[in-house]
VMD Tcl script that builds the backbone (N, CA, C; Angstrom):
set m [mol new atoms 504]
animate dup $m
set s [atomselect $m all]
$s set {name element resname resid chain x y z} {
  {N N MET 1 A 163.957 95.991 124.980}
  {CA C MET 1 A 163.781 97.362 125.433}
  {C C MET 1 A 164.840 97.714 126.478}
  {N N ILE 2 A 165.304 98.932 126.399}
  {CA C ILE 2 A 166.287 99.456 127.341}
  {C C ILE 2 A 165.706 100.750 127.907}
  {N N ALA 3 A 165.974 101.026 129.164}
  {CA C ALA 3 A 165.475 102.254 129.766}
  {C C ALA 3 A 166.624 103.054 130.376}
  {N N THR 4 A 166.460 104.360 130.342}
  {CA C THR 4 A 167.330 105.272 131.071}
  {C C THR 4 A 166.457 105.907 132.155}
  {N N GLU 5 A 166.967 106.905 132.799}
  {CA C GLU 5 A 166.174 107.564 133.833}
  {C C GLU 5 A 164.846 108.092 133.279}
  {N N ARG 6 A 164.893 108.684 132.070}
  {CA C ARG 6 A 163.682 109.318 131.513}
  {C C ARG 6 A 163.229 108.754 130.169}
  {N N LEU 7 A 164.014 107.853 129.579}
  {CA C LEU 7 A 163.733 107.409 128.217}
  {C C LEU 7 A 163.522 105.904 128.116}
  {N N ILE 8 A 162.775 105.518 127.099}
  {CA C ILE 8 A 162.618 104.123 126.708}
  {C C ILE 8 A 163.231 103.996 125.315}
  {N N LEU 9 A 164.120 103.015 125.150}
  {CA C LEU 9 A 164.731 102.725 123.856}
  {C C LEU 9 A 164.245 101.340 123.455}
  {N N ARG 10 A 163.551 101.257 122.319}
  {CA C ARG 10 A 163.020 99.967 121.900}
  {C C ARG 10 A 163.279 99.736 120.418}
  {N N LYS 11 A 163.287 98.478 120.049}
  {CA C LYS 11 A 163.449 98.105 118.648}
  {C C LYS 11 A 162.305 98.735 117.856}
  {N N PRO 12 A 162.621 99.392 116.746}
  {CA C PRO 12 A 161.545 100.010 115.958}
  {C C PRO 12 A 160.708 98.943 115.244}
  {N N VAL 13 A 159.460 99.302 114.990}
  {CA C VAL 13 A 158.541 98.450 114.237}
  {C C VAL 13 A 158.014 99.254 113.050}
  {N N LYS 14 A 157.424 98.568 112.082}
  {CA C LYS 14 A 156.945 99.226 110.856}
  {C C LYS 14 A 156.030 100.413 111.157}
  {N N GLU 15 A 155.261 100.297 112.229}
  {CA C GLU 15 A 154.320 101.367 112.585}
  {C C GLU 15 A 155.028 102.651 113.026}
  {N N ASP 16 A 156.325 102.597 113.266}
  {CA C ASP 16 A 157.087 103.793 113.650}
  {C C ASP 16 A 157.498 104.636 112.449}
  {N N PHE 17 A 157.215 104.161 111.236}
  {CA C PHE 17 A 157.682 104.896 110.060}
  {C C PHE 17 A 157.164 106.327 110.018}
  {N N GLU 18 A 155.909 106.535 110.363}
  {CA C GLU 18 A 155.351 107.891 110.301}
  {C C GLU 18 A 156.152 108.852 111.191}
  {N N SER 19 A 156.458 108.435 112.401}
  {CA C SER 19 A 157.273 109.269 113.296}
  {C C SER 19 A 158.668 109.466 112.726}
  {N N PHE 20 A 159.254 108.398 112.175}
  {CA C PHE 20 A 160.583 108.487 111.574}
  {C C PHE 20 A 160.588 109.522 110.449}
  {N N PHE 21 A 159.586 109.456 109.590}
  {CA C PHE 21 A 159.509 110.397 108.470}
  {C C PHE 21 A 159.314 111.828 108.978}
  {N N GLU 22 A 158.402 112.026 109.916}
  {CA C GLU 22 A 158.152 113.378 110.445}
  {C C GLU 22 A 159.434 114.003 110.998}
  {N N ILE 23 A 160.189 113.240 111.772}
  {CA C ILE 23 A 161.413 113.754 112.387}
  {C C ILE 23 A 162.472 114.034 111.321}
  {N N ASN 24 A 162.636 113.132 110.379}
  {CA C ASN 24 A 163.696 113.269 109.383}
  {C C ASN 24 A 163.331 114.178 108.215}
  {N N HIS 25 A 162.062 114.509 108.077}
  {CA C HIS 25 A 161.610 115.410 107.017}
  {C C HIS 25 A 161.572 116.870 107.488}
  {N N ASP 26 A 161.633 117.066 108.790}
  {CA C ASP 26 A 161.544 118.403 109.390}
  {C C ASP 26 A 162.812 119.207 109.086}
  {N N PRO 27 A 162.679 120.368 108.424}
  {CA C PRO 27 A 163.875 121.183 108.130}
  {C C PRO 27 A 164.671 121.556 109.378}
  {N N GLU 28 A 163.996 121.756 110.509}
  {CA C GLU 28 A 164.700 122.150 111.735}
  {C C GLU 28 A 165.632 121.041 112.227}
  {N N THR 29 A 165.202 119.785 112.142}
  {CA C THR 29 A 166.051 118.687 112.613}
  {C C THR 29 A 167.188 118.398 111.635}
  {N N ASN 30 A 167.136 119.008 110.473}
  {CA C ASN 30 A 168.155 118.792 109.441}
  {C C ASN 30 A 169.012 120.025 109.201}
  {N N ILE 31 A 168.995 120.949 110.131}
  {CA C ILE 31 A 169.721 122.206 109.958}
  {C C ILE 31 A 171.221 121.991 109.718}
  {N N HIS 32 A 171.783 120.925 110.257}
  {CA C HIS 32 A 173.210 120.628 110.072}
  {C C HIS 32 A 173.453 119.503 109.062}
  {N N ASN 33 A 172.396 119.026 108.438}
  {CA C ASN 33 A 172.508 117.924 107.484}
  {C C ASN 33 A 172.684 118.489 106.073}
  {N N PRO 34 A 173.846 118.283 105.445}
  {CA C PRO 34 A 174.071 118.818 104.097}
  {C C PRO 34 A 173.069 118.305 103.064}
  {N N SER 35 A 172.474 117.138 103.303}
  {CA C SER 35 A 171.479 116.595 102.378}
  {C C SER 35 A 170.108 117.211 102.577}
  {N N GLY 36 A 169.917 117.907 103.695}
  {CA C GLY 36 A 168.618 118.511 103.980}
  {C C GLY 36 A 167.594 117.490 104.428}
  {N N PRO 37 A 166.337 117.924 104.536}
  {CA C PRO 37 A 165.276 117.025 104.977}
  {C C PRO 37 A 165.132 115.828 104.045}
  {N N MET 38 A 164.772 114.682 104.619}
  {CA C MET 38 A 164.592 113.459 103.825}
  {C C MET 38 A 163.294 113.514 103.038}
  {N N SER 39 A 163.383 113.073 101.807}
  {CA C SER 39 A 162.170 112.872 101.015}
  {C C SER 39 A 161.467 111.614 101.543}
  {N N PHE 40 A 160.222 111.443 101.158}
  {CA C PHE 40 A 159.485 110.256 101.571}
  {C C PHE 40 A 160.200 108.992 101.093}
  {N N GLU 41 A 160.666 109.011 99.847}
  {CA C GLU 41 A 161.337 107.842 99.271}
  {C C GLU 41 A 162.636 107.525 100.008}
  {N N LYS 42 A 163.423 108.558 100.310}
  {CA C LYS 42 A 164.682 108.317 101.032}
  {C C LYS 42 A 164.396 107.809 102.443}
  {N N ALA 43 A 163.375 108.377 103.087}
  {CA C ALA 43 A 163.003 107.928 104.431}
  {C C ALA 43 A 162.577 106.459 104.407}
  {N N GLU 44 A 161.822 106.058 103.393}
  {CA C GLU 44 A 161.407 104.656 103.277}
  {C C GLU 44 A 162.618 103.737 103.182}
  {N N GLY 45 A 163.575 104.104 102.332}
  {CA C GLY 45 A 164.777 103.291 102.163}
  {C C GLY 45 A 165.617 103.239 103.428}
  {N N THR 46 A 165.789 104.384 104.065}
  {CA C THR 46 A 166.584 104.449 105.292}
  {C C THR 46 A 165.928 103.646 106.407}
  {N N PHE 47 A 164.608 103.775 106.539}
  {CA C PHE 47 A 163.879 103.043 107.576}
  {C C PHE 47 A 163.979 101.535 107.338}
  {N N THR 48 A 163.849 101.109 106.076}
  {CA C THR 48 A 163.972 99.691 105.744}
  {C C THR 48 A 165.365 99.178 106.096}
  {N N ARG 49 A 166.407 99.951 105.772}
  {CA C ARG 49 A 167.781 99.546 106.122}
  {C C ARG 49 A 167.954 99.461 107.637}
  {N N MET 50 A 167.298 100.371 108.369}
  {CA C MET 50 A 167.374 100.352 109.825}
  {C C MET 50 A 166.754 99.050 110.370}
  {N N LEU 51 A 165.595 98.660 109.844}
  {CA C LEU 51 A 164.962 97.414 110.281}
  {C C LEU 51 A 165.796 96.206 109.864}
  {N N ASP 52 A 166.365 96.254 108.661}
  {CA C ASP 52 A 167.221 95.154 108.182}
  {C C ASP 52 A 168.468 94.994 109.053}
  {N N HIS 53 A 169.042 96.114 109.523}
  {CA C HIS 53 A 170.217 96.056 110.394}
  {C C HIS 53 A 169.884 95.254 111.648}
  {N N TRP 54 A 168.707 95.501 112.207}
  {CA C TRP 54 A 168.271 94.745 113.384}
  {C C TRP 54 A 168.213 93.250 113.083}
  {N N GLU 55 A 167.672 92.896 111.928}
  {CA C GLU 55 A 167.537 91.486 111.565}
  {C C GLU 55 A 168.911 90.826 111.406}
  {N N THR 56 A 169.854 91.562 110.835}
  {CA C THR 56 A 171.179 91.010 110.576}
  {C C THR 56 A 172.039 90.940 111.832}
  {N N TYR 57 A 172.056 92.016 112.625}
  {CA C TYR 57 A 173.002 92.130 113.742}
  {C C TYR 57 A 172.363 92.010 115.130}
  {N N HIS 58 A 171.047 92.033 115.201}
  {CA C HIS 58 A 170.310 91.941 116.474}
  {C C HIS 58 A 170.520 93.162 117.365}
  {N N PHE 59 A 170.907 94.271 116.763}
  {CA C PHE 59 A 170.937 95.573 117.411}
  {C C PHE 59 A 170.868 96.605 116.298}
  {N N GLY 60 A 170.695 97.869 116.683}
  {CA C GLY 60 A 170.614 98.929 115.684}
  {C C GLY 60 A 170.111 100.214 116.301}
  {N N SER 61 A 169.400 100.994 115.504}
  {CA C SER 61 A 168.813 102.233 116.005}
  {C C SER 61 A 167.491 101.921 116.680}
  {N N TRP 62 A 167.308 102.509 117.844}
  {CA C TRP 62 A 166.070 102.348 118.601}
  {C C TRP 62 A 165.085 103.456 118.267}
  {N N ALA 63 A 163.817 103.181 118.500}
  {CA C ALA 63 A 162.802 104.222 118.595}
  {C C ALA 63 A 162.903 104.720 120.037}
  {N N ILE 64 A 162.933 106.040 120.216}
  {CA C ILE 64 A 163.154 106.630 121.541}
  {C C ILE 64 A 161.889 107.371 121.976}
  {N N ALA 65 A 161.430 107.076 123.184}
  {CA C ALA 65 A 160.249 107.747 123.740}
  {C C ALA 65 A 160.527 108.118 125.186}
  {N N GLU 66 A 159.779 109.088 125.675}
  {CA C GLU 66 A 159.863 109.428 127.097}
  {C C GLU 66 A 159.093 108.376 127.892}
  {N N LYS 67 A 159.599 108.044 129.068}
  {CA C LYS 67 A 158.922 107.060 129.919}
  {C C LYS 67 A 157.493 107.485 130.235}
  {N N ASN 68 A 157.292 108.788 130.433}
  {CA C ASN 68 A 155.961 109.255 130.816}
  {C C ASN 68 A 155.014 109.388 129.623}
  {N N SER 69 A 155.492 109.086 128.413}
  {CA C SER 69 A 154.655 109.130 127.214}
  {C C SER 69 A 155.189 108.116 126.198}
  {N N PRO 70 A 155.150 106.817 126.549}
  {CA C PRO 70 A 155.819 105.794 125.741}
  {C C PRO 70 A 155.277 105.637 124.323}
  {N N GLU 71 A 154.071 106.093 124.086}
  {CA C GLU 71 A 153.503 105.963 122.745}
  {C C GLU 71 A 153.979 107.063 121.796}
  {N N ASN 72 A 154.627 108.094 122.338}
  {CA C ASN 72 A 155.060 109.247 121.551}
  {C C ASN 72 A 156.562 109.163 121.276}
  {N N VAL 73 A 156.936 108.747 120.072}
  {CA C VAL 73 A 158.346 108.619 119.698}
  {C C VAL 73 A 158.924 110.018 119.480}
  {N N ILE 74 A 160.020 110.321 120.215}
  {CA C ILE 74 A 160.642 111.651 120.116}
  {C C ILE 74 A 161.957 111.621 119.351}
  {N N GLY 75 A 162.396 110.418 118.949}
  {CA C GLY 75 A 163.640 110.342 118.206}
  {C C GLY 75 A 163.980 108.920 117.835}
  {N N PHE 76 A 165.057 108.812 117.063}
  {CA C PHE 76 A 165.602 107.522 116.659}
  {C C PHE 76 A 167.106 107.619 116.790}
  {N N GLY 77 A 167.719 106.570 117.280}
  {CA C GLY 77 A 169.167 106.591 117.387}
  {C C GLY 77 A 169.683 105.288 117.938}
  {N N GLY 78 A 170.962 105.066 117.697}
  {CA C GLY 78 A 171.569 103.858 118.205}
  {C C GLY 78 A 172.895 103.588 117.545}
  {N N LEU 79 A 173.230 102.320 117.492}
  {CA C LEU 79 A 174.503 101.866 116.952}
  {C C LEU 79 A 174.249 101.057 115.695}
  {N N SER 80 A 175.000 101.360 114.649}
  {CA C SER 80 A 174.871 100.598 113.409}
  {C C SER 80 A 176.177 100.680 112.640}
  {N N TYR 81 A 176.395 99.697 111.807}
  {CA C TYR 81 A 177.596 99.700 110.985}
  {C C TYR 81 A 177.388 100.620 109.791}
  {N N ARG 82 A 178.385 101.466 109.526}
  {CA C ARG 82 A 178.341 102.350 108.363}
  {C C ARG 82 A 179.746 102.589 107.853}
  {N N LEU 83 A 179.817 103.007 106.617}
  {CA C LEU 83 A 181.118 103.256 106.010}
  {C C LEU 83 A 181.657 104.618 106.414}
  {N N TYR 84 A 182.918 104.619 106.797}
  {CA C TYR 84 A 183.698 105.837 107.019}
  {C C TYR 84 A 184.710 105.836 105.885}
  {N N GLY 85 A 184.346 106.459 104.781}
  {CA C GLY 85 A 185.169 106.330 103.590}
  {C C GLY 85 A 185.048 104.905 103.087}
  {N N GLU 86 A 186.155 104.171 103.114}
  {CA C GLU 86 A 186.181 102.777 102.642}
  {C C GLU 86 A 186.061 101.759 103.776}
  {N N GLU 87 A 186.093 102.244 105.017}
  {CA C GLU 87 A 186.164 101.347 106.169}
  {C C GLU 87 A 184.847 101.335 106.944}
  {N N GLU 88 A 184.347 100.136 107.229}
  {CA C GLU 88 A 183.119 100.013 108.000}
  {C C GLU 88 A 183.431 100.127 109.491}
  {N N LYS 89 A 182.659 100.947 110.190}
  {CA C LYS 89 A 182.858 101.153 111.625}
  {C C LYS 89 A 181.507 101.116 112.327}
  {N N LEU 90 A 181.552 100.846 113.633}
  {CA C LEU 90 A 180.340 100.892 114.449}
  {C C LEU 90 A 180.064 102.357 114.770}
  {N N ASN 91 A 178.964 102.861 114.266}
  {CA C ASN 91 A 178.637 104.286 114.331}
  {C C ASN 91 A 177.494 104.543 115.311}
  {N N LEU 92 A 177.658 105.568 116.111}
  {CA C LEU 92 A 176.600 106.069 116.982}
  {C C LEU 92 A 175.940 107.239 116.270}
  {N N GLY 93 A 174.645 107.176 116.134}
  {CA C GLY 93 A 173.922 108.280 115.508}
  {C C GLY 93 A 172.571 108.470 116.169}
  {N N TYR 94 A 172.021 109.664 116.037}
  {CA C TYR 94 A 170.693 109.941 116.588}
  {C C TYR 94 A 170.094 111.155 115.906}
  {N N ARG 95 A 168.785 111.241 115.970}
  {CA C ARG 95 A 168.071 112.447 115.556}
  {C C ARG 95 A 166.820 112.528 116.408}
  {N N PHE 96 A 166.680 113.649 117.087}
  {CA C PHE 96 A 165.523 113.884 117.948}
  {C C PHE 96 A 164.613 114.929 117.311}
  {N N ALA 97 A 163.317 114.796 117.556}
  {CA C ALA 97 A 162.357 115.819 117.151}
  {C C ALA 97 A 162.744 117.129 117.831}
  {N N SER 98 A 162.548 118.242 117.149}
  {CA C SER 98 A 162.999 119.532 117.688}
  {C C SER 98 A 162.341 119.866 119.028}
  {N N GLN 99 A 161.116 119.401 119.266}
  {CA C GLN 99 A 160.469 119.685 120.556}
  {C C GLN 99 A 161.140 118.952 121.717}
  {N N ALA 100 A 162.018 117.985 121.418}
  {CA C ALA 100 A 162.745 117.258 122.466}
  {C C ALA 100 A 164.125 117.868 122.730}
  {N N TRP 101 A 164.499 118.890 121.991}
  {CA C TRP 101 A 165.821 119.499 122.142}
  {C C TRP 101 A 165.923 120.285 123.444}
  {N N GLY 102 A 167.143 120.414 123.937}
  {CA C GLY 102 A 167.414 121.266 125.094}
  {C C GLY 102 A 167.015 120.678 126.429}
  {N N LYS 103 A 166.699 119.403 126.466}
  {CA C LYS 103 A 166.251 118.760 127.704}
  {C C LYS 103 A 167.244 117.716 128.211}
  {N N GLY 104 A 168.376 117.587 127.528}
  {CA C GLY 104 A 169.379 116.610 127.943}
  {C C GLY 104 A 169.110 115.199 127.460}
  {N N PHE 105 A 168.098 115.010 126.626}
  {CA C PHE 105 A 167.772 113.664 126.147}
  {C C PHE 105 A 168.897 113.080 125.292}
  {N N ALA 106 A 169.503 113.892 124.436}
  {CA C ALA 106 A 170.559 113.381 123.549}
  {C C ALA 106 A 171.746 112.866 124.368}
  {N N THR 107 A 172.128 113.598 125.401}
  {CA C THR 107 A 173.246 113.159 126.246}
  {C C THR 107 A 172.874 111.891 127.009}
  {N N GLU 108 A 171.680 111.867 127.568}
  {CA C GLU 108 A 171.212 110.687 128.312}
  {C C GLU 108 A 171.171 109.466 127.392}
  {N N PHE 109 A 170.638 109.652 126.196}
  {CA C PHE 109 A 170.585 108.574 125.215}
  {C C PHE 109 A 171.987 108.118 124.818}
  {N N THR 110 A 172.877 109.068 124.502}
  {CA C THR 110 A 174.217 108.747 124.017}
  {C C THR 110 A 175.006 107.952 125.051}
  {N N LYS 111 A 174.932 108.356 126.301}
  {CA C LYS 111 A 175.630 107.617 127.356}
  {C C LYS 111 A 175.116 106.184 127.460}
  {N N LYS 112 A 173.803 106.001 127.338}
  {CA C LYS 112 A 173.227 104.658 127.421}
  {C C LYS 112 A 173.613 103.821 126.205}
  {N N ALA 113 A 173.607 104.424 125.021}
  {CA C ALA 113 A 173.980 103.697 123.801}
  {C C ALA 113 A 175.436 103.242 123.874}
  {N N ILE 114 A 176.307 104.101 124.380}
  {CA C ILE 114 A 177.721 103.742 124.538}
  {C C ILE 114 A 177.867 102.611 125.555}
  {N N ASP 115 A 177.175 102.726 126.677}
  {CA C ASP 115 A 177.218 101.671 127.692}
  {C C ASP 115 A 176.747 100.344 127.097}
  {N N PHE 116 A 175.667 100.381 126.340}
  {CA C PHE 116 A 175.161 99.168 125.698}
  {C C PHE 116 A 176.219 98.579 124.760}
  {N N GLY 117 A 176.780 99.396 123.912}
  {CA C GLY 117 A 177.742 98.910 122.923}
  {C C GLY 117 A 179.006 98.335 123.531}
  {N N LEU 118 A 179.573 99.044 124.484}
  {CA C LEU 118 A 180.852 98.616 125.061}
  {C C LEU 118 A 180.695 97.517 126.105}
  {N N ASN 119 A 179.629 97.589 126.895}
  {CA C ASN 119 A 179.511 96.682 128.036}
  {C C ASN 119 A 178.526 95.533 127.826}
  {N N LYS 120 A 177.403 95.795 127.202}
  {CA C LYS 120 A 176.409 94.729 126.999}
  {C C LYS 120 A 176.694 93.954 125.709}
  {N N ASP 121 A 177.054 94.677 124.643}
  {CA C ASP 121 A 177.298 94.023 123.354}
  {C C ASP 121 A 178.789 93.751 123.133}
  {N N ASN 122 A 179.612 94.157 124.100}
  {CA C ASN 122 A 181.034 93.828 124.124}
  {C C ASN 122 A 181.819 94.297 122.889}
  {N N LYS 123 A 181.502 95.482 122.395}
  {CA C LYS 123 A 182.251 96.065 121.282}
  {C C LYS 123 A 183.493 96.751 121.836}
  {N N GLU 124 A 184.539 96.830 121.029}
  {CA C GLU 124 A 185.799 97.432 121.464}
  {C C GLU 124 A 185.818 98.953 121.334}
  {N N GLU 125 A 185.113 99.475 120.301}
  {CA C GLU 125 A 185.109 100.921 120.083}
  {C C GLU 125 A 183.860 101.325 119.323}
  {N N ILE 126 A 183.489 102.575 119.528}
  {CA C ILE 126 A 182.324 103.165 118.878}
  {C C ILE 126 A 182.754 104.504 118.308}
  {N N PHE 127 A 182.285 104.808 117.122}
  {CA C PHE 127 A 182.613 106.060 116.442}
  {C C PHE 127 A 181.359 106.905 116.259}
  {N N ALA 128 A 181.564 108.173 115.993}
  {CA C ALA 128 A 180.470 109.081 115.631}
  {C C ALA 128 A 181.024 110.140 114.691}
  {N N ILE 129 A 180.190 110.563 113.772}
  {CA C ILE 129 A 180.533 111.635 112.836}
  {C C ILE 129 A 179.601 112.803 113.135}
  {N N VAL 130 A 180.166 114.001 113.172}
  {CA C VAL 130 A 179.352 115.186 113.427}
  {C C VAL 130 A 179.838 116.327 112.526}
  {N N ARG 131 A 178.891 117.096 112.045}
  {CA C ARG 131 A 179.239 118.267 111.250}
  {C C ARG 131 A 179.913 119.288 112.177}
  {N N PRO 132 A 180.956 119.981 111.709}
  {CA C PRO 132 A 181.722 120.875 112.585}
  {C C PRO 132 A 180.908 122.034 113.165}
  {N N ASN 133 A 179.839 122.435 112.486}
  {CA C ASN 133 A 179.027 123.551 113.002}
  {C C ASN 133 A 177.894 123.087 113.907}
  {N N ASN 134 A 177.786 121.793 114.156}
  {CA C ASN 134 A 176.748 121.273 115.035}
  {C C ASN 134 A 177.283 121.215 116.467}
  {N N LEU 135 A 177.396 122.388 117.062}
  {CA C LEU 135 A 178.031 122.511 118.378}
  {C C LEU 135 A 177.269 121.754 119.470}
  {N N ALA 136 A 175.952 121.683 119.361}
  {CA C ALA 136 A 175.173 120.955 120.375}
  {C C ALA 136 A 175.547 119.476 120.365}
  {N N SER 137 A 175.662 118.874 119.184}
  {CA C SER 137 A 176.020 117.455 119.120}
  {C C SER 137 A 177.482 117.216 119.495}
  {N N VAL 138 A 178.354 118.162 119.170}
  {CA C VAL 138 A 179.753 118.055 119.617}
  {C C VAL 138 A 179.785 117.974 121.146}
  {N N LYS 139 A 179.023 118.855 121.811}
  {CA C LYS 139 A 178.975 118.850 123.282}
  {C C LYS 139 A 178.422 117.527 123.810}
  {N N VAL 140 A 177.388 117.005 123.159}
  {CA C VAL 140 A 176.793 115.730 123.588}
  {C C VAL 140 A 177.837 114.623 123.538}
  {N N LEU 141 A 178.548 114.519 122.412}
  {CA C LEU 141 A 179.549 113.463 122.268}
  {C C LEU 141 A 180.653 113.600 123.309}
  {N N GLU 142 A 181.096 114.824 123.548}
  {CA C GLU 142 A 182.168 115.046 124.523}
  {C C GLU 142 A 181.691 114.776 125.951}
  {N N LYS 143 A 180.459 115.156 126.294}
  {CA C LYS 143 A 179.914 114.861 127.626}
  {C C LYS 143 A 179.809 113.354 127.854}
  {N N ALA 144 A 179.583 112.614 126.769}
  {CA C ALA 144 A 179.453 111.153 126.867}
  {C C ALA 144 A 180.811 110.448 126.868}
  {N N GLY 145 A 181.898 111.221 126.816}
  {CA C GLY 145 A 183.232 110.637 126.911}
  {C C GLY 145 A 183.906 110.342 125.588}
  {N N MET 146 A 183.294 110.745 124.485}
  {CA C MET 146 A 183.921 110.514 123.183}
  {C C MET 146 A 184.996 111.577 122.936}
  {N N ILE 147 A 186.013 111.199 122.189}
  {CA C ILE 147 A 187.161 112.071 121.923}
  {C C ILE 147 A 187.293 112.265 120.423}
  {N N LYS 148 A 187.524 113.499 120.029}
  {CA C LYS 148 A 187.743 113.792 118.607}
  {C C LYS 148 A 189.079 113.184 118.197}
  {N N ILE 149 A 189.042 112.351 117.130}
  {CA C ILE 149 A 190.267 111.683 116.677}
  {C C ILE 149 A 190.665 112.066 115.258}
  {N N GLY 150 A 189.821 112.820 114.573}
  {CA C GLY 150 A 190.170 113.182 113.205}
  {C C GLY 150 A 189.020 113.805 112.456}
  {N N ILE 151 A 189.195 113.837 111.142}
  {CA C ILE 151 A 188.186 114.406 110.260}
  {C C ILE 151 A 187.925 113.415 109.130}
  {N N LEU 152 A 186.785 113.606 108.462}
  {CA C LEU 152 A 186.411 112.741 107.355}
  {C C LEU 152 A 185.776 113.595 106.272}
  {N N ASN 153 A 186.300 113.492 105.071}
  {CA C ASN 153 A 185.740 114.213 103.935}
  {C C ASN 153 A 184.615 113.360 103.362}
  {N N ASP 154 A 183.440 113.435 103.987}
  {CA C ASP 154 A 182.325 112.569 103.618}
  {C C ASP 154 A 181.240 113.267 102.811}
  {N N VAL 155 A 181.320 114.598 102.683}
  {CA C VAL 155 A 180.319 115.343 101.922}
  {C C VAL 155 A 181.059 116.247 100.938}
  {N N PRO 156 A 181.075 115.866 99.668}
  {CA C PRO 156 A 181.803 116.669 98.675}
  {C C PRO 156 A 181.352 118.132 98.682}
  {N N GLY 157 A 182.347 119.025 98.657}
  {CA C GLY 157 A 182.061 120.453 98.619}
  {C C GLY 157 A 181.686 121.069 99.956}
  {N N GLN 158 A 181.742 120.282 101.021}
  {CA C GLN 158 A 181.386 120.772 102.362}
  {C C GLN 158 A 182.595 120.630 103.284}
  {N N PRO 159 A 182.608 121.386 104.384}
  {CA C PRO 159 A 183.692 121.185 105.361}
  {C C PRO 159 A 183.702 119.731 105.845}
  {N N GLU 160 A 184.883 119.253 106.190}
  {CA C GLU 160 A 185.016 117.873 106.652}
  {C C GLU 160 A 184.277 117.656 107.967}
  {N N SER 161 A 183.706 116.465 108.118}
  {CA C SER 161 A 183.062 116.098 109.366}
  {C C SER 161 A 184.104 115.784 110.420}
  {N N LEU 162 A 183.730 115.969 111.666}
  {CA C LEU 162 A 184.590 115.586 112.786}
  {C C LEU 162 A 184.295 114.127 113.142}
  {N N VAL 163 A 185.347 113.374 113.418}
  {CA C VAL 163 A 185.200 111.968 113.790}
  {C C VAL 163 A 185.547 111.826 115.271}
  {N N TYR 164 A 184.617 111.224 116.018}
  {CA C TYR 164 A 184.815 110.974 117.442}
  {C C TYR 164 A 184.859 109.470 117.675}
  {N N ARG 165 A 185.513 109.085 118.778}
  {CA C ARG 165 A 185.631 107.677 119.124}
  {C C ARG 165 A 185.642 107.525 120.641}
  {N N ILE 166 A 185.132 106.405 121.086}
  {CA C ILE 166 A 185.296 105.980 122.472}
  {C C ILE 166 A 185.680 104.511 122.423}
  {N N GLN 167 A 186.622 104.127 123.286}
  {CA C GLN 167 A 187.079 102.742 123.346}
  {C C GLN 167 A 186.798 102.146 124.711}
  {N N LYS 168 A 186.720 100.821 124.716}
  {CA C LYS 168 A 186.492 100.096 125.965}
  {C C LYS 168 A 187.614 100.366 126.946}
}
mol reanalyze $m
mol bondsrecalc $m
mol representation Tube
mol addrep $m
């Protein structure tokens, strides 16, 4: 478990699936996601891969809760390996329940995840992909010290995603 000023970040467990599905199935949390809300089947597969990542690498996406309500998961996010085209990179990603938006949680989480990756887990660089119209997440990445380094054509028929990076 890792803590920030207001958040608890912990390894997810099978019992977190319901919260994971609720957050990822919500149309509001997927407003910038070209794939739209996750189906139950896709959420099951994604959640299983998230747990498997932990088993393989001993880190991954955390279940995120407020310190004052640790039983209530408000989001999922962390560091995991993913393909950027043909190249695997350490990716920072997150998704918060819409009721957690606008409170600075994403920035607080992102700064802690970067600190963990670069300083505790001794990684050299961390990347993030963001849709160009997701201005709130662009601001979060920039506030956390990430720099836009390029674009990635990762969604056929859609504008290219912005690629951000931070290095040790």
